A tleap script that builds the chain and sets N, CA, C and O, in Angstrom:
source leaprc.protein.ff14SB
mol = sequence {
  NMET GLN VAL THR GLY VAL CYS LEU ASP LEU
  ALA LYS LYS ILE SER HIE VAL HIE GLY VAL
  THR VAL THR GLY GLU VAL ALA PHE HIE ARG
  PRO LEU ARG ARG ALA GLN VAL LEU ALA PHE
  PHE GLU ARG LEU SER PRO CYS LEU ILE GLY
  SER GLU ALA CYS ALA SER ASN LEU HIE TRP
  GLY ARG GLU PHE CSER
}
set mol.1.N position { 2.228 6.831 15.269 }
set mol.1.CA position { 1.898 5.669 15.118 }
set mol.1.C position { 2.715 4.990 14.120 }
set mol.1.O position { 2.832 5.586 13.050 }
set mol.2.N position { 3.347 3.788 14.254 }
set mol.2.CA position { 3.974 3.066 13.363 }
set mol.2.C position { 3.468 2.082 12.646 }
set mol.2.O position { 3.150 1.028 13.197 }
set mol.3.N position { 3.320 2.269 11.343 }
set mol.3.CA position { 2.545 1.407 10.277 }
set mol.3.C position { 3.653 0.160 10.386 }
set mol.3.O position { 4.877 0.250 10.470 }
set mol.4.N position { 2.969 -0.806 10.361 }
set mol.4.CA position { 3.824 -2.314 10.435 }
set mol.4.C position { 3.488 -3.026 9.105 }
set mol.4.O position { 4.325 -3.604 8.411 }
set mol.5.N position { 2.308 -2.931 8.856 }
set mol.5.CA position { 1.892 -3.750 7.237 }
set mol.5.C position { 0.917 -2.918 6.652 }
set mol.5.O position { 0.132 -2.242 7.317 }
set mol.6.N position { 0.947 -2.951 5.478 }
set mol.6.CA position { 0.000 -2.240 4.598 }
set mol.6.C position { -0.544 -3.367 3.476 }
set mol.6.O position { 0.179 -4.164 2.879 }
set mol.7.N position { -1.898 -3.243 3.349 }
set mol.7.CA position { -2.601 -4.163 2.334 }
set mol.7.C position { -2.937 -3.209 1.211 }
set mol.7.O position { -3.560 -2.164 1.395 }
set mol.8.N position { -2.477 -3.637 -0.001 }
set mol.8.CA position { -2.864 -2.646 -1.253 }
set mol.8.C position { -3.614 -3.316 -2.240 }
set mol.8.O position { -3.110 -4.152 -2.991 }
set mol.9.N position { -5.009 -2.921 -2.273 }
set mol.9.CA position { -5.831 -3.547 -3.335 }
set mol.9.C position { -5.711 -2.626 -4.743 }
set mol.9.O position { -6.237 -1.548 -5.020 }
set mol.10.N position { -4.987 -3.315 -5.364 }
set mol.10.CA position { -4.911 -2.596 -6.863 }
set mol.10.C position { -6.192 -2.838 -7.921 }
set mol.10.O position { -6.900 -3.832 -8.082 }
set mol.11.N position { -6.200 -1.455 -8.610 }
set mol.11.CA position { -7.514 -1.334 -9.347 }
set mol.11.C position { -6.734 -0.546 -10.739 }
set mol.11.O position { -5.562 -0.169 -10.706 }
set mol.12.N position { -7.552 -0.411 -11.813 }
set mol.12.CA position { -6.928 0.421 -13.092 }
set mol.12.C position { -7.115 1.905 -12.509 }
set mol.12.O position { -6.102 2.604 -12.505 }
set mol.13.N position { -8.188 2.402 -12.067 }
set mol.13.CA position { -7.924 3.676 -11.682 }
set mol.13.C position { -7.818 4.196 -10.198 }
set mol.13.O position { -6.996 5.085 -9.970 }
set mol.14.N position { -8.534 3.740 -9.256 }
set mol.14.CA position { -8.362 3.529 -7.713 }
set mol.14.C position { -7.955 2.655 -7.145 }
set mol.14.O position { -8.556 1.590 -7.281 }
set mol.15.N position { -6.883 2.697 -6.348 }
set mol.15.CA position { -6.720 1.577 -5.442 }
set mol.15.C position { -6.967 2.110 -4.201 }
set mol.15.O position { -7.184 3.312 -4.050 }
set mol.16.N position { -6.951 1.207 -3.174 }
set mol.16.CA position { -7.196 1.107 -1.760 }
set mol.16.C position { -6.150 0.864 -0.917 }
set mol.16.O position { -5.650 -0.253 -1.050 }
set mol.17.N position { -5.622 1.648 -0.005 }
set mol.17.CA position { -4.430 1.126 1.048 }
set mol.17.C position { -5.165 0.934 2.535 }
set mol.17.O position { -6.138 1.558 2.959 }
set mol.18.N position { -4.484 -0.009 3.129 }
set mol.18.CA position { -5.084 -0.003 4.584 }
set mol.18.C position { -3.606 -0.414 5.140 }
set mol.18.O position { -2.804 -1.266 4.757 }
set mol.19.N position { -3.572 0.556 6.216 }
set mol.19.CA position { -2.428 0.347 7.225 }
set mol.19.C position { -2.620 -0.380 8.667 }
set mol.19.O position { -3.665 -0.160 9.280 }
set mol.20.N position { -1.958 -0.959 9.041 }
set mol.20.CA position { -2.008 -1.265 10.363 }
set mol.20.C position { -0.937 -1.065 11.316 }
set mol.20.O position { 0.147 -0.841 10.777 }
set mol.21.N position { -0.936 -1.084 12.618 }
set mol.21.CA position { 0.099 -1.002 13.508 }
set mol.21.C position { 0.314 -2.482 13.753 }
set mol.21.O position { -0.280 -3.439 13.258 }
set mol.22.N position { 1.615 -2.433 14.913 }
set mol.22.CA position { 1.686 -3.718 15.497 }
set mol.22.C position { 0.869 -4.204 16.527 }
set mol.22.O position { 1.140 -5.328 16.952 }
set mol.23.N position { -0.264 -3.473 17.117 }
set mol.23.CA position { -1.085 -4.111 17.757 }
set mol.23.C position { -2.327 -4.231 16.992 }
set mol.23.O position { -3.361 -4.409 17.635 }
set mol.24.N position { -2.379 -4.163 15.779 }
set mol.24.CA position { -3.461 -4.534 14.686 }
set mol.24.C position { -4.499 -3.397 14.713 }
set mol.24.O position { -5.542 -3.516 14.071 }
set mol.25.N position { -4.203 -2.170 15.527 }
set mol.25.CA position { -4.931 -1.075 15.242 }
set mol.25.C position { -4.985 -0.348 13.732 }
set mol.25.O position { -3.910 -0.082 13.194 }
set mol.26.N position { -6.041 -0.080 13.161 }
set mol.26.CA position { -6.138 0.809 11.744 }
set mol.26.C position { -5.442 2.009 11.849 }
set mol.26.O position { -5.811 2.856 12.662 }
set mol.27.N position { -4.356 2.208 11.032 }
set mol.27.CA position { -3.632 3.209 10.932 }
set mol.27.C position { -4.225 4.355 9.773 }
set mol.27.O position { -4.257 5.579 9.896 }
set mol.28.N position { -4.632 3.603 8.732 }
set mol.28.CA position { -5.418 4.537 7.720 }
set mol.28.C position { -6.183 3.454 6.815 }
set mol.28.O position { -6.024 2.233 6.831 }
set mol.29.N position { -6.867 4.054 6.191 }
set mol.29.CA position { -7.594 3.225 4.963 }
set mol.29.C position { -8.050 4.507 4.182 }
set mol.29.O position { -8.725 5.441 4.615 }
set mol.30.N position { -7.531 4.333 2.944 }
set mol.30.CA position { -7.828 5.481 1.998 }
set mol.30.C position { -7.665 4.895 0.526 }
set mol.30.O position { -6.984 3.914 0.229 }
set mol.31.N position { -8.422 5.687 -0.342 }
set mol.31.CA position { -8.450 5.151 -1.716 }
set mol.31.C position { -7.232 6.181 -2.342 }
set mol.31.O position { -6.943 7.229 -1.763 }
set mol.32.N position { -6.565 5.746 -3.588 }
set mol.32.CA position { -5.489 6.617 -3.966 }
set mol.32.C position { -5.682 6.396 -5.329 }
set mol.32.O position { -5.848 5.238 -5.713 }
set mol.33.N position { -5.690 7.615 -6.371 }
set mol.33.CA position { -5.283 7.284 -7.789 }
set mol.33.C position { -4.040 6.709 -8.024 }
set mol.33.O position { -3.134 6.862 -7.205 }
set mol.34.N position { -3.872 6.003 -9.141 }
set mol.34.CA position { -2.826 5.469 -9.702 }
set mol.34.C position { -1.511 6.357 -9.653 }
set mol.34.O position { -0.386 5.936 -9.382 }
set mol.35.N position { -1.815 7.498 -9.926 }
set mol.35.CA position { -0.661 8.283 -9.981 }
set mol.35.C position { -0.125 8.857 -8.476 }
set mol.35.O position { 0.934 9.480 -8.399 }
set mol.36.N position { -0.817 8.630 -7.503 }
set mol.36.CA position { -0.683 9.125 -5.981 }
set mol.36.C position { 0.135 7.728 -5.144 }
set mol.36.O position { 0.736 7.871 -4.079 }
set mol.37.N position { 0.016 6.518 -5.812 }
set mol.37.CA position { 0.494 5.303 -5.043 }
set mol.37.C position { 1.919 5.238 -4.661 }
set mol.37.O position { 2.239 4.936 -3.512 }
set mol.38.N position { 2.805 5.514 -5.598 }
set mol.38.CA position { 4.176 5.548 -5.332 }
set mol.38.C position { 4.458 6.776 -4.349 }
set mol.38.O position { 5.098 6.485 -3.338 }
set mol.39.N position { 4.110 7.970 -4.489 }
set mol.39.CA position { 4.287 8.969 -3.591 }
set mol.39.C position { 3.822 8.874 -2.223 }
set mol.39.O position { 4.237 9.587 -1.309 }
set mol.40.N position { 2.931 7.955 -2.115 }
set mol.40.CA position { 2.132 7.620 -0.817 }
set mol.40.C position { 3.052 6.876 0.061 }
set mol.40.O position { 3.335 7.193 1.216 }
set mol.41.N position { 3.568 5.680 -0.706 }
set mol.41.CA position { 4.545 4.966 -0.007 }
set mol.41.C position { 5.765 5.406 0.116 }
set mol.41.O position { 6.458 5.072 1.076 }
set mol.42.N position { 6.194 6.214 -0.833 }
set mol.42.CA position { 7.801 7.007 -0.469 }
set mol.42.C position { 7.609 7.549 0.915 }
set mol.42.O position { 8.527 7.322 1.703 }
set mol.43.N position { 6.558 8.237 1.352 }
set mol.43.CA position { 6.321 8.903 2.778 }
set mol.43.C position { 6.354 8.112 3.915 }
set mol.43.O position { 6.652 8.538 5.030 }
set mol.44.N position { 5.985 6.702 3.594 }
set mol.44.CA position { 6.052 5.693 4.680 }
set mol.44.C position { 7.295 5.230 5.338 }
set mol.44.O position { 8.245 5.246 4.554 }
set mol.45.N position { 7.565 4.854 6.440 }
set mol.45.CA position { 8.529 4.137 6.721 }
set mol.45.C position { 8.564 2.660 6.511 }
set mol.45.O position { 7.558 1.966 6.656 }
set mol.46.N position { 9.703 2.197 6.176 }
set mol.46.CA position { 9.614 0.580 5.503 }
set mol.46.C position { 8.869 -0.328 6.318 }
set mol.46.O position { 9.175 -0.557 7.488 }
set mol.47.N position { 7.890 -0.855 5.727 }
set mol.47.CA position { 6.744 -2.032 6.299 }
set mol.47.C position { 6.630 -3.034 5.405 }
set mol.47.O position { 7.217 -2.948 4.326 }
set mol.48.N position { 5.986 -3.949 5.672 }
set mol.48.CA position { 5.801 -5.176 4.825 }
set mol.48.C position { 4.375 -4.576 3.972 }
set mol.48.O position { 3.528 -3.889 4.543 }
set mol.49.N position { 4.295 -4.945 2.608 }
set mol.49.CA position { 3.241 -4.673 1.999 }
set mol.49.C position { 2.854 -5.746 1.438 }
set mol.49.O position { 3.653 -6.513 0.900 }
set mol.50.N position { 1.350 -5.993 1.490 }
set mol.50.CA position { 0.609 -7.341 0.957 }
set mol.50.C position { -0.269 -6.985 -0.191 }
set mol.50.O position { -1.056 -6.046 -0.074 }
set mol.51.N position { -0.198 -7.567 -1.123 }
set mol.51.CA position { -1.117 -7.025 -2.055 }
set mol.51.C position { -1.712 -8.403 -2.904 }
set mol.51.O position { -1.208 -9.516 -2.755 }
set mol.52.N position { -2.710 -8.166 -3.691 }
set mol.52.CA position { -3.317 -9.342 -4.463 }
set mol.52.C position { -2.357 -9.850 -5.788 }
set mol.52.O position { -1.632 -9.069 -6.403 }
set mol.53.N position { -2.465 -11.051 -6.054 }
set mol.53.CA position { -1.944 -11.881 -6.992 }
set mol.53.C position { -2.291 -11.343 -8.424 }
set mol.53.O position { -3.310 -11.880 -8.857 }
set mol.54.N position { -1.734 -10.444 -9.269 }
set mol.54.CA position { -2.197 -9.973 -10.439 }
set mol.54.C position { -0.982 -9.549 -11.235 }
set mol.54.O position { 0.167 -9.494 -10.798 }
set mol.55.N position { -1.420 -9.231 -12.568 }
set mol.55.CA position { -0.252 -8.708 -13.293 }
set mol.55.C position { 0.477 -7.426 -12.840 }
set mol.55.O position { 1.671 -7.161 -12.984 }
set mol.56.N position { -0.352 -6.794 -12.345 }
set mol.56.CA position { 0.093 -5.023 -11.936 }
set mol.56.C position { 0.848 -5.251 -10.906 }
set mol.56.O position { 1.779 -4.454 -10.784 }
set mol.57.N position { 0.746 -6.242 -9.956 }
set mol.57.CA position { 1.252 -6.479 -8.647 }
set mol.57.C position { 3.104 -6.585 -9.041 }
set mol.57.O position { 3.934 -5.933 -8.408 }
set mol.58.N position { 3.406 -7.382 -10.009 }
set mol.58.CA position { 4.609 -7.273 -10.533 }
set mol.58.C position { 5.293 -6.200 -10.714 }
set mol.58.O position { 6.483 -6.160 -10.403 }
set mol.59.N position { 4.521 -4.947 -11.354 }
set mol.59.CA position { 5.067 -3.707 -11.583 }
set mol.59.C position { 5.139 -3.014 -10.497 }
set mol.59.O position { 6.078 -2.219 -10.498 }
set mol.60.N position { 4.345 -3.022 -9.358 }
set mol.60.CA position { 4.336 -2.194 -8.174 }
set mol.60.C position { 5.571 -2.771 -7.307 }
set mol.60.O position { 6.305 -2.124 -6.559 }
set mol.61.N position { 5.611 -4.022 -7.568 }
set mol.61.CA position { 6.701 -4.867 -6.405 }
set mol.61.C position { 8.103 -4.255 -6.970 }
set mol.61.O position { 9.062 -4.027 -6.233 }
set mol.62.N position { 8.095 -4.016 -8.400 }
set mol.62.CA position { 9.706 -3.489 -8.687 }
set mol.62.C position { 9.719 -1.902 -8.353 }
set mol.62.O position { 10.800 -1.340 -8.175 }
set mol.63.N position { 8.703 -1.313 -8.285 }
set mol.63.CA position { 8.500 0.243 -8.024 }
set mol.63.C position { 8.837 0.526 -6.637 }
set mol.63.O position { 9.501 1.489 -6.254 }
set mol.64.N position { 8.268 -0.494 -5.831 }
set mol.64.CA position { 8.538 -0.377 -4.098 }
set mol.64.C position { 9.908 -0.754 -3.752 }
set mol.64.O position { 10.371 -0.432 -2.658 }
set mol.65.N position { 10.552 -1.380 -4.565 }
set mol.65.CA position { 12.042 -2.221 -4.179 }
set mol.65.C position { 12.744 -1.080 -4.821 }
set mol.65.O position { 13.973 -1.067 -4.881 }
savepdb mol mol.pdb
quit
């Protein structure tokens, strides 16, 4: 199943990620601790990542690129 988009809800301790395929099917929805977020995205193939507008969003944007 090819994930084409991921929504990231950022939080201080536990963030939630929600991935969808090109047809709109839910690929995954899971909570991640802060230390797990980068390792999780390293295993995904390149895709579009959407996130809320907040200060930590800039940090994660730099980490993902």
